[in-house]
C-alpha positions as CSV (number, residue, x, y, z in Angstrom):
1,M,-12.4,7.7,7.2
2,P,-12.9,8.2,10.9
3,G,-14.8,5.4,12.8
4,V,-13.7,2.8,10.4
5,G,-12.7,-0.7,11.8
6,R,-12.5,-2.0,15.1
7,K,-10.6,-4.4,17.5
8,P,-7.4,-5.4,15.7
9,N,-5.7,-6.6,18.9
10,A,-7.5,-6.8,22.6
11,S,-4.3,-5.4,23.9
12,L,-4.0,-2.5,21.8
13,S,-7.5,-1.3,21.1
14,S,-11.0,-1.7,22.0
15,G,-14.1,-3.1,20.5
16,S,-16.8,-5.8,20.8
17,D,-16.3,-9.2,21.1
18,A,-18.0,-9.9,18.0
19,D,-15.7,-7.6,16.0
20,G,-12.6,-9.3,17.8
21,R,-13.7,-12.7,16.7
22,A,-14.2,-11.4,13.1
23,Y,-11.0,-9.9,13.0
24,A,-9.3,-13.2,14.3
25,A,-11.2,-15.3,11.3
26,M,-9.9,-12.9,8.9
27,I,-6.3,-13.3,9.9
28,G,-7.1,-16.9,9.9
29,R,-8.1,-17.2,6.3
30,A,-5.0,-15.2,5.6
31,R,-2.9,-17.6,7.0
32,A,-4.9,-20.5,5.4
33,L,-3.7,-19.1,2.0
34,I,-0.1,-19.8,3.1
35,P,0.6,-23.1,1.5
36,R,-1.2,-22.8,-1.7
37,L,0.2,-19.5,-2.1
38,R,3.8,-21.0,-1.4
39,D,3.0,-23.8,-4.0
40,R,2.3,-21.2,-6.9
41,A,5.3,-18.6,-5.9
42,S,7.3,-19.9,-8.8
43,R,4.4,-19.8,-11.3
44,T,3.7,-16.0,-10.0
45,E,7.4,-14.8,-10.9
46,E,7.2,-16.7,-14.5
47,L,3.7,-14.7,-15.2
48,R,5.1,-11.3,-13.6
49,R,1.8,-10.8,-12.1
50,L,-0.6,-12.5,-9.7
51,P,-2.1,-15.7,-10.9
52,P,-6.1,-15.3,-11.5
53,E,-6.5,-17.9,-8.9
54,T,-4.6,-16.2,-6.2
55,E,-6.8,-13.3,-7.0
56,R,-9.8,-15.2,-6.7
57,D,-8.9,-16.5,-3.4
58,L,-8.0,-12.7,-2.1
59,H,-11.6,-11.8,-3.2
60,D,-13.5,-15.0,-1.9
61,T,-11.7,-14.7,1.5
62,G,-13.0,-11.1,1.7
63,L,-9.4,-10.0,2.1
64,F,-9.5,-7.4,-0.5
65,R,-12.5,-5.7,1.2
66,I,-11.0,-5.7,4.9
67,V,-10.7,-1.8,5.1
68,Q,-13.9,-1.1,3.0
69,P,-16.8,0.2,4.4
70,K,-19.6,-1.9,5.7
71,R,-22.2,0.2,3.8
72,V,-21.0,-1.2,0.6
73,G,-20.2,-4.9,2.2
74,G,-17.0,-4.6,3.3
75,S,-14.9,-5.6,6.6
76,E,-14.4,-1.9,7.7
77,F,-11.6,-3.0,10.1
78,D,-8.9,-0.7,11.5
79,Y,-6.0,0.1,9.0
80,V,-3.7,-2.3,10.9
81,A,-5.5,-5.2,9.2
82,L,-3.7,-4.3,6.3
83,V,-0.3,-5.0,8.2
84,D,-1.5,-8.2,10.0
85,C,-2.7,-9.8,6.9
86,A,0.0,-8.6,4.5
87,D,2.2,-10.1,7.2
88,A,0.5,-13.7,6.7
89,L,0.1,-13.5,2.9
90,G,4.0,-12.2,2.7
91,Q,5.3,-15.1,4.5
92,A,4.0,-17.1,1.5
93,D,4.9,-14.9,-1.1
94,A,5.8,-10.9,-0.7
95,S,4.4,-10.3,-4.2
96,V,1.1,-11.4,-3.2
97,G,1.4,-9.6,0.4
98,W,2.7,-6.4,-1.9
99,N,-0.3,-6.2,-4.3
100,F,-2.8,-7.3,-1.6
101,A,-1.9,-4.5,0.4
102,N,-1.9,-1.9,-2.4
103,L,-5.1,-2.7,-3.8
104,A,-7.1,-3.1,-0.3
105,S,-5.7,-0.1,0.9
106,H,-7.3,1.9,-2.1
107,H,-10.9,0.8,-0.9
108,W,-9.6,3.0,2.3
109,M,-8.3,5.9,0.1
110,L,-11.5,6.0,-1.9
111,G,-13.4,6.8,1.1
112,M,-11.6,9.9,1.0
113,F,-13.0,10.9,-2.5
114,D,-16.3,12.9,-3.2
115,K,-19.4,10.5,-2.5
116,R,-20.3,10.6,-6.3
117,A,-16.8,8.7,-6.9
118,Q,-17.5,6.4,-4.4
119,D,-20.3,5.4,-5.6
120,L,-19.5,4.8,-9.2
121,V,-16.5,2.8,-8.3
122,W,-18.5,0.8,-5.7
123,K,-21.3,-0.1,-7.9
124,N,-19.0,-3.1,-8.3
125,A,-17.9,-3.6,-4.6
126,D,-15.6,-6.1,-5.8
127,A,-13.7,-3.4,-8.2
128,L,-10.1,-3.4,-7.8
129,I,-8.0,0.1,-7.7
130,A,-4.5,0.4,-8.8
131,S,-2.3,3.3,-8.4
132,S,0.9,5.3,-9.2
133,F,1.7,8.2,-6.7
134,I,4.5,9.8,-8.7
135,F,3.1,13.2,-9.0
136,P,5.8,14.4,-11.6
137,A,4.9,11.8,-14.1
138,G,1.6,13.9,-14.6
139,R,0.5,16.8,-15.8
140,A,-3.0,18.2,-15.5
141,R,-5.2,21.3,-16.6
142,K,-7.9,22.7,-15.0
143,V,-11.0,23.0,-17.6
144,D,-14.7,23.4,-17.1
145,G,-16.0,20.7,-14.7
146,G,-12.8,19.2,-14.4
147,Y,-9.3,18.4,-15.5
148,V,-7.3,17.3,-18.6
149,L,-5.0,14.8,-17.8
150,R,-2.0,13.3,-19.6
151,G,1.3,11.5,-18.6
152,S,2.9,8.3,-18.1
153,W,3.3,6.5,-14.6
154,P,5.6,3.5,-13.7
155,F,5.0,0.8,-11.0
156,S,1.2,0.7,-10.9
157,S,1.0,-2.9,-9.4
158,G,-1.7,-5.0,-10.0
159,V,-2.9,-2.9,-12.8
160,D,-3.9,-5.6,-15.2
161,S,-6.7,-6.7,-12.8
162,C,-8.2,-3.4,-11.8
163,E,-11.3,-1.4,-13.3
164,W,-9.8,1.6,-11.8
165,N,-6.4,3.7,-11.1
166,M,-5.8,6.4,-9.0
167,L,-2.8,8.3,-10.5
168,A,-0.9,11.4,-9.0
169,S,-0.1,14.7,-11.3
170,V,0.8,18.0,-10.7
171,V,-1.9,20.6,-11.9
172,S,-0.2,23.1,-14.4
173,S,-1.4,26.6,-14.7
174,D,-0.6,29.7,-16.8
175,D,0.0,32.0,-13.6
176,E,2.8,31.4,-11.8
177,A,1.0,33.0,-8.7
178,D,-1.3,30.1,-8.3
179,G,1.5,28.0,-7.5
180,I,1.9,24.4,-7.8
181,E,-0.9,21.7,-6.8
182,Y,-0.6,18.2,-6.3
183,R,-3.8,16.2,-7.2
184,I,-4.7,12.5,-7.2
185,F,-7.0,11.4,-10.1
186,L,-9.3,8.3,-10.0
187,L,-9.4,7.2,-13.9
188,N,-11.5,4.2,-15.2
189,K,-9.2,1.4,-17.5
190,S,-10.6,2.7,-20.6
191,D,-9.1,6.1,-19.8
192,Y,-5.6,4.6,-19.8
193,K,-3.3,2.3,-21.7
194,I,-1.0,-0.4,-19.9
195,K,2.5,-0.8,-21.0
196,D,4.0,-4.2,-20.5
197,T,7.4,-3.1,-18.9
198,W,7.4,-5.2,-15.3
199,N,10.4,-7.4,-15.8
200,A,12.3,-7.0,-12.6
201,T,14.5,-8.7,-10.0
202,G,12.2,-8.8,-6.9
203,L,8.7,-8.5,-6.7
204,R,8.4,-10.1,-9.9
205,G,5.0,-11.2,-9.4
206,T,3.2,-7.6,-8.7
207,G,2.7,-6.9,-12.4
208,S,3.9,-3.4,-11.6
209,N,3.4,-2.3,-15.3
210,D,3.4,1.7,-16.7
211,V,0.2,3.0,-17.3
212,E,-0.2,6.2,-20.0
213,V,-2.9,8.3,-20.5
214,N,-3.4,11.1,-23.1
215,D,-5.6,14.0,-22.4
216,A,-8.2,12.1,-20.6
217,F,-11.1,14.3,-19.3
218,V,-11.1,13.6,-15.3
219,A,-14.5,15.2,-13.7
220,E,-13.8,17.3,-10.5
221,P,-15.5,14.7,-8.4
222,M,-13.4,11.8,-9.3
223,T,-10.2,14.1,-8.0
224,L,-8.7,14.7,-5.0
225,A,-6.5,17.3,-3.7
226,V,-3.3,16.5,-1.7
227,S,-3.9,19.2,0.7
228,D,-7.3,17.5,2.0
229,L,-5.1,14.7,3.0
230,A,-3.3,16.6,5.7
231,G,-5.5,15.2,8.2
232,G,-5.9,12.4,8.2
233,P,7.1,-14.4,13.3
234,T,8.2,-15.8,9.7
235,P,9.4,-19.5,8.6
236,G,13.1,-18.0,9.3
237,S,12.7,-16.6,12.5
238,A,14.0,-19.2,14.6
239,V,17.0,-19.3,12.5
240,N,18.6,-16.3,13.2
241,P,17.7,-14.7,16.8
242,E,19.0,-11.3,15.7
243,A,16.7,-11.3,12.6
244,S,13.9,-12.8,14.5
245,A,14.3,-9.4,16.8
246,K,14.7,-7.2,13.9
247,I,11.2,-8.5,12.2
248,D,9.4,-8.3,15.9
249,A,10.6,-4.8,16.5
250,A,9.4,-3.9,12.7
251,R,6.0,-5.6,13.4
252,L,5.3,-3.7,16.6
253,I,6.4,-0.2,15.3
254,M,4.2,-0.8,12.3
255,R,1.3,-2.0,14.4
256,S,1.7,0.8,17.0
257,T,1.7,3.6,14.2
258,C,-1.3,2.3,12.5
259,I,-2.9,1.9,16.1
260,E,-2.0,5.6,16.9
261,A,-3.0,6.9,13.7
262,M,-6.5,5.4,14.2
263,A,-6.9,6.6,17.7
264,D,-6.3,10.4,16.3
265,A,-8.8,10.0,13.4
266,R,-11.6,8.5,15.7
267,C,-11.1,11.8,18.2
268,G,-10.8,14.2,15.2
269,H,-7.2,15.1,16.0
270,V,-5.2,16.0,12.9
271,P,-1.4,15.4,13.8
272,G,1.2,18.3,13.5
273,T,3.7,18.0,10.9
274,A,6.3,16.6,13.8
275,A,4.0,14.0,14.3
276,K,3.5,13.0,10.7
277,T,7.2,13.2,10.2
278,K,7.8,10.8,12.9
279,L,5.3,8.3,11.5
280,R,6.9,8.4,7.9
281,R,10.4,7.9,10.1
282,D,9.1,4.8,12.0
283,G,7.6,3.4,8.6
284,A,10.4,3.4,6.9
285,Y,12.8,2.3,9.7
286,S,10.5,-0.6,10.1
287,V,11.0,-2.1,6.5
288,N,14.7,-1.3,7.0
289,L,14.4,-3.4,9.7
290,C,12.9,-6.4,7.7
291,T,15.3,-6.2,5.2
292,E,18.3,-6.3,7.3
293,A,16.7,-9.3,8.9
294,V,16.2,-11.0,5.5
295,S,19.8,-10.3,4.5
296,L,20.8,-11.9,7.8
297,L,19.0,-15.1,6.8
298,F,20.3,-15.2,3.2
299,S,23.8,-14.7,4.6
300,A,23.2,-17.5,7.1
301,S,22.1,-19.8,4.8
302,G,25.5,-20.3,2.9
303,A,25.7,-21.5,-0.8
304,R,22.3,-22.9,-0.6
305,G,20.6,-19.7,-0.7
306,L,21.9,-19.1,-4.4
307,F,20.1,-21.8,-6.2
308,T,16.9,-20.4,-7.8
309,I,14.5,-23.4,-7.1
310,G,15.1,-22.3,-3.1
311,A,12.3,-19.5,-1.6
312,L,15.0,-17.7,0.2
313,Q,16.7,-16.2,-2.7
314,R,13.3,-15.1,-4.0
315,Q,12.6,-13.5,-0.6
316,F,16.1,-11.9,-0.4
317,R,15.2,-10.2,-4.0
318,D,11.6,-9.1,-3.1
319,A,12.9,-7.9,0.5
320,H,15.4,-5.0,-1.5
321,A,12.8,-4.5,-4.0
322,I,10.2,-3.2,-1.4
323,N,13.3,-1.4,0.6
324,S,13.8,0.5,-2.8
325,H,10.7,2.2,-2.7
326,L,10.8,5.8,-2.1
327,A,8.3,5.7,0.6
328,F,10.7,3.5,2.6
329,N,13.9,5.9,2.2
330,F,15.0,5.6,5.4
331,D,17.5,8.2,4.7
332,A,14.9,10.6,3.4
333,A,12.4,10.1,5.7
334,G,15.0,10.2,8.6
335,T,16.4,13.4,7.3
336,N,12.9,15.2,7.1
337,Y,12.1,14.2,10.8
338,G,15.6,16.0,11.9
339,R,14.7,19.2,9.5
340,V,11.1,19.4,11.3
341,A,12.5,18.5,14.7
342,L,14.9,21.2,14.6
343,G,12.5,24.1,13.3
344,L,12.9,23.7,9.4
345,P,10.1,23.4,7.3
346,S,9.2,19.7,5.6
347,E,10.8,18.9,2.5
348,N,7.7,16.3,2.1
349,L,4.8,18.3,0.4
350,T,2.4,15.5,1.0
351,L,2.7,15.9,4.5
């Protein structure tokens, strides 16, 4: 969505003073939530989803809509706003930071869909959109006016509170010559069933349940081909200097990556495959750095870190849960980067 957002950091981007003040105010709102989110962290784990009052806070502060277009009342900040705000919220509770970043980012993604899909979803500009981008989990077939979709998708974070869901699927064809098509389908909650499956050791409060779809019709404008996407310090930092350095390095990598990508979008430049694999590599590496930092702090805490009443054991579990996500697998991202650097084809078909 070219042109989205303004001035995340005066030293790294440009924009009006008013935009900069608005951005700083939004970061301030996220930081102001930290004490109450910490107080709710144990309850969030017990519920296995975000408490209603936490979701209300994210709505009332405008945080869920930070990258939503201004035309529907969003803030339309640069994508790096997700990094900065999730950084603040995650200091209180990783589950909140995770669901915030996931659900807020889908307003950005919706801007890539047909305008008819945008208008339908944003009739309620506060609507939340879940997702599960696991293509082999679904099968779709082309029919007149759209597709018929079926499948069962895991890890749909925050789905119980969402009106819509973006589900990735393979489109099947009777003719092998057509090849394989990967497509994202936008469904209303009336078209899928939520299965209460989320009982995990990390990110327990994200409510990342499964969703099931049985032959739902999805109109063409409510879908998006993956080929169309081609263009486009913490409380413990002072305890361990090495951990602090890793976190600072990870933050710098993530912010500079987002700002670089926004600069490309503004000038209409489509990065080549080598540049895209580098972005994937750097994203995975930054998450690995954060996980290593948390592990260092957990080890330094000694036996005290083992008690379930403390926050550090939860943060340790959450960090490793995040690190297990396929998108943050550095072995995969690094290998693919190396392949492309050597002139071999990318193994990531979505790039």
